[in-house]
N, C-alpha and C positions, 0 to 999 in steps of 0.2 A: 390546501391553499393554492392559489394561482401565483406562480413565481414568474409569470410573463416570459416564458420561453419563446425563443424565435422558432420559425417553422423548421429550420435546420436542427435546432436543439430538440424539438419535438420528434423529428424523424429519428434522430440518434437514440432517444429514449425508447421509441417504439421498437427499433431494431434490437436494442439490448434487452428489452422486456420480453420480446418474442423468443429470443435465444434462451433467456432464463426460464421461461415457462415451458417451452417446447423441448428444449435440449438438456437443460440442467436438472430441473425438478425430477424427471423420470429416472435419472441415474445417480442422483446425489447420495442416496443411501449406499449404493454399491461402491461409489467412489470413496466414500468415507470408510466403508468396511475393508476394502482392498488396498486403499492408499494408492490407487492407480492414477497416474498423471492424466488430466483430461485433454489429451491431444485432439480428440474429435471436436470438442467444444472450442478449443483454441483455433481449429481450422474454420469453424463456423464464424468466429469473430473476425478471422482474417478475410474470409470471403465477403463479409458485409462491410469491410473497411474500418471496423471499430478500433483496430490497433493504431490507426493513424489519426484519431480524432484530435489529439493534442500536439501533433507534429506539423510544422509549417508545410504549406502546399508545395514550396520549392523542393521539398525532399519527399514528396509523395503522400503527404498527409492531408487532412481536412482543414488545417489551419486554426483549429480551436485552441482552447487553453485549459486551465485548471478546472473551470466550471464544466466544460464538456466531458472531461475525464470523470468528474464526480457523478455526472448523470449516468454514465455507463456502469461505473463501479457500484453505485447504489442499486441499480436494477439487478446486476449479477449477484450482489450480496444478499438480496432478499431470498434468493434460491440457495446459494452455497458460498460461504466465505472462502473455502478451499479453491474454488474455481475463480472467484473474483481476484484473489491475491495472485494467482498464477497469471492472470491477465495484467493486473496493475504493476507487477514486478518488472514487466518488460519495459514499461515507460520509465520506471525508476532507474533502470539500467541505461536508458537513453538520455536522461536529463543531463548528466555531466557533459555528454557530447554536445547536446543542444546548447548548454550554457557556456561552454568553454572550448569546444572543439574547433578545429580548422575547417575551412570550407570543404576541403578534400575529405576529411573525416565525416563530416555531416552528410555529404553526398553518398559516400560509400556505406555508412552504417545506418543512418537514420532512415534511409529509403527501405532498407531491408526490414527494419523493425516496424515501420509504418505499414508495410504490406503484410506483415505477419508471417513472412517466409522464414524469418528467424526471430527467436525470442531473445530478449535482453535480460540481464541480471546485474546486480550491484554488489560488489564485494568490499565490505568495510569491517564487519564484526569479526573479532577473534576470541579465542578462549579467555584471554585476560584483557580484552578491550571491547566491552559492551557499551555501557553508559559512558565510560571513559574512552571516547573515540580517539583521543590523542595518544592513547597508550598502545597503539598498534605496533607489532613487532616485525611484520613482514617487511623485508628490505629489498630495495632495488639498487644495484650498483652499475654505474656506467662502464661499458666495455666496448670502446669503439663506436660502431653504429648501432649497438644494442644496449639494453639494460638487462641484467641478470636478476631475476626475482627468486627469492627463497622465503618460504614461510607458509602459513595456512590461514584460511578464512573459515569461519564457523557459522553454521545456521544460515546459509545463503539460499534465499528463495529462488526457485528455478535452477538451482545448482544441478549440473549434469544434464539438464534438459535444454537450457539456453545455449545459443551459439556465440553470442556477443556478451562480453563481460567488461564492466568498468570496475577497475580494482585500484584501491588506495594502498600505496606502499611508501615506506620511509626511504628517501634518497639522501637525507642529511639529518641524522638523529640529533645532532648538537643544536639544531634550530627548533626542536620541539615540534609544535603543530605546523610551523612554517617550513618544516623539512619533509612534509608529506607531498607526494605527487600522484596524480591520477593517470592510469594507463588503460588502454583498450586491449583486451586479450580476446583471442578467438579459440573456441573449442577445437582441440586437436593440435594446438601448439606443443612443440616438444618440451617436456618437463612440466606440463600442466595436466593434472589428473584430479580425480574426485574421490572423496571418501564415501562411506556408506550412506544410504538414504535414511534419514532420521525417522524413528517411529514415534509420532507425536500424539499429544492429547486431542488436539483439534486441527482444523484446516488440513486434514489428512490427505486430501486430493492433491494438495500442492507438494512440490518436491523441495526438500530442505537437505542440503548436502554440504560437506566440507570441500573447500577448494584447496588443492595442494600444489605448491610451486617448488620444484626441485631443479635449480639451475635453469629456470625457464627463460629462454631468450625472447625478448620483446623488442621489435625494431624501435629506434628512437622516434620514428614518425608516429608511433602510437601513443606518445605522451599527449595528454589532453592539456592544451594551453602551454604551460611551461613548468619546469621544476618548481616545487614549493606551493603550487596552487591546489593541491589535493584536498586539504582540509577546508579551504574556502569553498571549493566546488561542492564538497560534501554538505556543508551547512546551507548553501544556496539551493542545493537539490532538495534537502529535507524541508526547507521552508515552503517549497512548491508542492511537495508530495503529501504533507501532513493533512491537508483537507481531503485527500483521497482516503486516508485512514478514517477520517470522520465520516466520509460517505459510506465506507464499508460498515461503520457502526450504525448509521442511519438505516442502511439496507437490512442488516440482520435484525435490528430492533423492529423495524416495520414488518418484516416477515414474521417475527415472533408474535407481534400484536395481531396481525391478520389471522394467524393460526389460532391464537387464544380466543379471539372473538368468534370465529367459526365453531370452535369446539364448545364454547359456552352456549352457543345457540342450539347445539345438538344434544349436549349432555343433560340428562334429567336426574334430579335428586328430590326426594320428598314430593314426587309427582309434579314437579315444575322444572322448566329449563333453568339451568343455573344462572343464565344471563339475567334472569328476572330478579335475582337477589341483589340488594343494594351493595353488599360487600364486594361482590364480583364487579358490579358496574363501576364502583369507585376505583378498584384496581385497574380496570381497563381504561377508565378516564385518565388516571394519572399516567399510565403508559402512553396514551395518545398525546397528552400534553408534552411529555418529555421527548417523544419522537419528533413532534413538530418543532419544538424549540431547538433541538439538535440540528434538524434539517435547515432551519432558518439561519443558524450560525454558520454551518458549512457552506451553504449557498452564498451567503453574504461575503464570507472570507474569500471563497474561490473567485467571486466576481471582483472583489477588491484587488486580489493578486493579479488578475488579468488586466487591471487598469494600470499596471506597471508603477506601483508606488515605490518610493525609495527604500523603505524598511517595513517589513511586515512579519518579522519573527514572532512578535508577541501574539498577534491574532492568529497566525498560523498554528502556534502551539495550542492556543485556545480551541481551535477547530478540531484538534485531535483529542484533547483531554476531556472536554465536556461530553461530546458524543460517545466516546468509548466508555466512559463511566455510565452514561445513560444506557448504552447497549447492554452492559453487564447487568444492570438493575432490571431492565425490561425483560430480558430473556429469563432471568430467575423468577420474576413475577409471573411471566407467561407459563413457565413450568408449574408454578403453584396453582394456577387456574386449572391446568390439566390434572393436578393431583397425582395419584400413583401412576396413571397412564403416561404422564409426561416423563416419567423416569424410564420408560421402556423405549427401546429402539424402534418400535412400531410407529412411533410418532417422531416428527423432525425436531421437536423442542429440545430434547437432550443433546442432540448434535449442535444445535444453535448455541446452547449454553457452553459447550466445550469449545466451540469455535470462537465465541465472542471474547474469551479471556485474553487471547493473544493481542487484541486491539489495545489493551492497556500496557503492553510490553514492547512490541516491536516498533522500529523507527523512532526509538527514544521513549523510555518508560514515561508514564504520566508524572512520576516524581521529577524526572529530568525536565519535562515540559513546564512544570510549575516553577522550577528553578529559572528557566528561560523567561517566563512571564514576570517573575519577581524581579529579576535583574533589569528587565526592560522598564518596569515601573520605577525602580530606583534611578535609572538613567534619566527617565522623563522628569522625575521629581527634581533631580539635581539641575537639570537644564532649566526648568521653570524657576528655580531658586536664583540662578544666575541672572535671568531676565529681570526678575523682581528687584534684585540687588542693583 
C-alpha cells in the first residue's frame, strides 16, 4: 500500500533499507551465532544520520518523530531484530531527556546520540520490578551537590555498550511512584559498573547486561526535570516508543513472509512448486493480510502521536500488542511453510522465530498493555456516562 510518505521519509526508508540489505543480511547469522554487538552497522547508521531521525534539528537531528523512527526500525527489523533493537534502544535512552531535560542537558546529550557518536540506554527494569515498574529498589540519596545511587538494573538493552544512560531510582520511597526520579549517568562514572552479558534465546546481536550502582556519585545537575518525575517520564517515554516495538514486529513479520514466498516458489513436492498448492497460498495470504493490518495500525498510531494529542496511551499500547502477536504467528507459519528446512540454521526463519518472541515481552508485556487498554476504556466509558447524566 501507498502510505503517502514525503520525499524525506522515502529517503530515510531507502537509507535504512540499503543498510539492512547490504550490511545486515550478510552478517546476521554470524552475529546471532557469536552474540557480537553490531558496532560496524551502528557506525553505518551514524554515518547516514539515521540516529538523528527523531531528534529535533536544534540538537543535531533531522527533526522527525515517531513515524520516522518506525520507518527505520521496520527496515532494519526485516533483516535482524538484534540489530534493530540495538539501534532503537539508543532513542529509548534519549526520550526522557527529550521530554523532561533542561536545555543544557539536551544540548549536551541529545547531540551526541543524534550523531551516533554515543549510544543511549534506558535503565528501569530490576530483578523484582518488571511489569511492576513502581516496585524498583534502586535508591538515590541526596548528598550535597550529588546523589548517591545504590542498586541494580536488569536486562538493560545496550548495557555496557552505551555511553549515556537514563536511570530511574527512588529518591523518596514513602511516596510510591511519585518518589521515583530520573537521572543521566555516563559510562565510566565512579561506582557504575556492569554485570555479565546475558546469553539469550533471540536478539542475540544486541547487548543485554545488568547495571550495577555501588555508591555511584551523580551530580545534581544530572537529574532530569526534578525529583519525583521519574515514573511520569517513564510512562511518557513508553507511550512514544511502543509504536517502535510495533514497527519491529511489522519488519520481522514482513521479512518472514518474503522468505516464505520465495521458498514456496522454489521448493518442489509431487513434481510441483509448493506455492501452487492452495493450502500454501491460503497460509501466505493470511500472513500478508496480518502484516498489512499491523503496518496500518503502527503507521496510524505513530502519525497520531506526532500530531501531539493530549492522551494516547491506549492506542500506543494497541500499536505494540497487535503487531507483536501478529509477528509471532507469522514467523511460526512461515517456518511451517519451510517445513523441516525451516528448523535448520541454514535458513533465517528459525532465527526470526526466536527473535520475535521478545516483542511480546519487553517494554511492557502484552498482558500489561491489555491492562492499559482496558483501563482507558473504563475511563472513557465513565466520562461518557457523566456527560449523558
